N, C-alpha and C positions, 0 to 999 in steps of 0.2 A: 375443239374441246369436246364436242358431242361424240366424235370418234374415239377420243381418248377415254371418255366416260364409259363407252360400251366395252372397252377393253378391260377385263376383269383381272388381268395378270398383275403380278407385282410390278413388272416393268411398266405397264400401262398406268397403274396407280401412281407410281413414282413420277412418270412423265407429266401426269395431270397436276400433281402437287407442284412440280417445278414451274409449269406454266402459270398456274394460278398465283404462285408466289411472285413470279416476275410481274404479273399484271398488277398485283396489289402494290408493289413498291414503285410502280411506274405512275408518277403523279398525274400524268396526262392521260392515262388509260380510261379512267372513269371520272366523270364529273359529279355523278350523283352518289349519295351515300348508300342508296339502296343496293347498287351493284357491289359496293365494298362489303356490305352486310352479307350478301349472298356468297361471296368468295370466302369471307370469314367462316360462314356456316359449313361450306364444303370442305374447307381446309381442316376444321376441327373434326369432321367426320372421317376424313381420310388419313389424317397425319399418323395415327396409331398403326396404320396398315402398311406404311412405307418403310423402306430400309433406313438404317441410322444415317447413312451419308446424306440422304435427301433431307432428313430432319435436321441434321447439322447445318446444311446450307440454308434452310428456312429460318432456323433460329439466328443465324448470323445476319440474315437480312432484316429480321424483326428487331434485333437488339438495338439498332440505331433509330428506330421509328418511334416517335412520340405518339403516333396515331395507330400503332399496332393493336390488334384485337386483344383485349385483356384476357379473355378466357383461353385463347390460343397461346398467348405468352405463358400463362400459368401452367398450361399442359406441358409445354416445351421445357419450362424452368424445372418441372418435377420429373423430367425424362432423365435418362442416363447422363452422367456427368459430362461426357464429350458433347452431347447435344445441348445440354443446359448452360454450359460454361459462358458463352457470350452474353446470354441474357442475364445470367446471375451477376456477371461482372459489370454490365453496362446499361441494361434496360432501365429506363425511367418509369416504365409502366408498373414495375414491382414496387409495392409499398412495404413499409417495415413489417406489418403483420404477415404479408406473404413470405417475406424473407426469413423472419424468425421461425415460421412454420417449417420452412424448408431446412433451416439450420437444424432444427430438432428432430426432423423425420427422415432426412436424406443422409448422404455420406460425407466423409471427411473431404472429398474432392469438391462436393457442392459448397461445403463451408469455406474451403480455401478460396474458391472463386468469389464468394460473397465478400470475404475479407479484403479483397482488392478494389472493391467499388470506390468510386470517386466520392460518394456521399455515404458515410456509415454513421449512424446515430449512436448515442450512448446506449440505448436499450438493445440495439442490434449488436454492438460490441460486447455487452454483457452476455448475450446469448452465445456469441461465437466462442467465448472462453469457458463455457460450462462443461465442455468435454475434456478440457485440459490437454488438447492436442498441440504439440510443439509446432508443427508446420503451420497450422491455422493461426495460432497466436502470434508466431513470428511474422506471418504475412500481415496480420492486423497491425502489429507495432510498426512494421515497415511502411505502412500506409499512413503517411503524415497528415492526410486530410481526415482520417477517421477520428471521430470524437470519442474519447474514453473517460468515463467518470472516475473520481477518486476511489470509489468502492471497487471498480473493476481493476484499476491499477493495483490496489492492495491485494486483490485475489491473484493477479498475475505475479506480483512480487513474491507472494507466498510460494507459488509454484516454481519460481526462479531459484529457490533454495535447493531444489532437487533436480530441476531442469536447467543446467548451467547455460545452455544455448540461448535461453530467454534473457539472460542478464545484460548482454551487450546492447541488443535492440531496445530493451526496456530503458536503460540508462541513457540512450541516445535520444529519447523522446524529450522535446523541449517543454512539453506540458506535464511532465512527471512531477507530482507534488514534492516540494523540497523536503518535507518530513519523511517521505518514503525514500528519497535519496540517502538520507541519514541512515535510516534503518538497514538499507541494502549495504551500505559501507560497513556497518557494524556486523551484519551477518557474515560477510566475507571475512572480516577480521577475526570474528569468533571462531570461524572454521580454521583459519590460519593459526590462531592461538592454540587450538586443540591439537593440531598437527604437530606443532612445535613441542608442546607438552608431552605428546605421546612418544616422540623420537629423541628428545634431548633432556638432559638433567638440568633444569632451570627453575628458579624460584618463580611460582605463579604470579605473586604480587609484583615482582620486578617486571615480569613479562607484560602484565596487564597495564602497568604504567607506561611502558615503552610503546605498546600498541596504541593505547589511547592518545599519547602524544603524537604519534605518527598520523593517525586518522584524523585527529582534531585539526591538524594542519591542513588537511585536504578538504574538510567539510566547512562550508560557510556557516557563520553563526554558531560555532561549536563551543564558544566560551561558556564557562560555568557561571558567569555572572548572570544575575536574575534580571531580565529585561523589564519585569513588571515592578521592580522597586522604584518608588518615586525619586526623582533627581534630588530634591531637597533632603531626603533621608540619606542618600548616598553622601551628599556633601557634608551633612552633620556628622556622620560616622567618620569621614576622613579628617574633620577638624578634631574630633575627639582622639583619634589615633595619633595625630601630630602633637597635640598639646598635652594629653594625659597618658597616652598609651592605654592598652586594654588590660586591665587588672581584674582579678576576681572580685575585689571590693567594688569596682565601678560597675561590673555586670550585675551584682546584687543590688546596688544602689538604684540602677535603672529600673530594675523590677519593682523595687520597693516604692519608687515614686511613679510607677505605672507608665514609664517610657518604654512600653513593651516593644514597639516597632524598632526603636533605636537598639534596644538590647538584642533583638533577633538579628538585625543587620550586622552588629559587631561580632556575635557569636558565629554567624555564618561566615564572616570574613576570617575569623580565627580558626575555624574548623575546616574551611575549604568546602563546605556543603552548600548546595543550592538552597536559596532562602525558602522556597516553597517546601522542599523536603525537610529542611530543618524544623519548620513549624509543625510538621507531622510528628517528628521525633520528640520535640520539646514537650508536648502536652499529652503524650501517650500515658495511659494509666500504668502505674507501676514504677515509672521513671528509669527503667533499665537502659533505654536508649540514651537518655540524658546522662546517666552515670558513665556509659561507655564513652560518649563524646567528650565529656569534661575530663575523664581520666586520660584520654588520648592527648589532650592539649596541655596536660600538666597541672590541672587544678587540684589543690589539696582537699582532703576529706572535709574539714570544717567549712571551707568555702562551698564545696559541693552541696553540703547539707543546707546552707543558707540559700543558695541559688534554687535548690530543689523546692524548699518550702515557699519561697516567694513566687516560683513558677506556678505552683498550685493556686495561688491567690489571683493570678491574672488570667488563668484559663477560663474558657466558657463553662457555664453550668455550675456544678457543685464545686465550691471552693474549699470545702473542708478537707483536712488531711488525716488520713487514716494512719494511726501510729504503726500499724503493721506494714503499710505501704512504704513509709519512711525506712523502717528497719530493713525491709527487703532490699530497697535501693542502696542503703549504706553497706549492707552485707555484700552485694554484688560489687560495689565500688572497692571494697577491701580485697575481694577475692580476684578480681580480674587484673591481670598483669598489664603494665603499660604497653608492652610489645603486642599483646593480643588486642588490646583496645585500639592501638594504632593500625593494626592489620584489618580490623573490622571497619574503622573509620575510612581507610584508603578504599575499601570496597564500596562504601557508601558514596564516596566522592566521584566514583566513576560514572560515566554517562549512563542514564537509564536504558537507552537503546542497546548499548554494549552489554549491559547486565542481562537484559531480556534475551539477547541473542546467545549468550553463554548458557543461560538456563534452558533455552530451547534445545541447545546441543546436549547439555547434560541430562535434560529431562528430570531435573530434580531442583527443589528450592534452594536458595542461597543459604549458606550456613551462618546465619546471623539472627539477631533478635527482632529484626524488622525487615520489610521489604519495600521496594520502590513501587 
């Protein structure tokens, strides 16, 4: 070793590093920690002077060692990607902070190596997606042991709208949130819908119904039924439908007697709207959305006026009725054609994720008096 140390040539330096590396990984070579500390110090001083092949061999040896010198590992992990790869992919010496720093300061090849690690935390996954690199994110998604937070999944899903190669590995993740699976189905469906509209002469409303029916059969829990509605309320609504039917006078009577929840349930059933969405429509100032809904399901003008007035009495806050508000609602009810009202209602009936996907493609708001 002394003779090698006296040799100042590149070959001498490489030979010395190789010998010291062999001695370090030989568990029987040194019993005392002092000798290991000396080897560590010498290696750190020499490692930058030796050729890449020697550094690669040293990094490969250190990658499996739980007692590898931390400073030396950090030096090699920040080296060229060929040298750093085994450490980035396998070394347990590197901590999250070390790896995140390398992710943000080094190259795509460094990030790709880190994405394959057996243990990848949520914070490290988030850092790996920051650059939006297809190969890195694909490697991360293919790494089934990597932990990925819902927020990072959401970010990757947004990227997958324009980077189609991410869609398959993303949907293949067993830990992908169900809500995100729904959104991705609708994104793909909205793109297909736009392609059909661009190339074929077809009614958009009919196409939307067909697309929604097709996708709805593929997505779990895609029913429009409101899971939050109490069971006893659903049962009461079913009994009323069987015994009395749903008439305008019954709807007005339920409001008059302050059976608001039952009124909302029956109107949601008649209109095909989700209960939570119907509630937002019902009590909007102006009453235009209520006028469109009741016009679409065949309610006559006198019955609409009665239901409108009683709906103001059960809403939260100010219960007074502005005569001008009533007049505007009645004017809209008169002017809007049933066909137009039905077209708007069908739009409101569609899945919110589908509507959002269409809006994102169109980059414009829905042509309606309200939004999801």
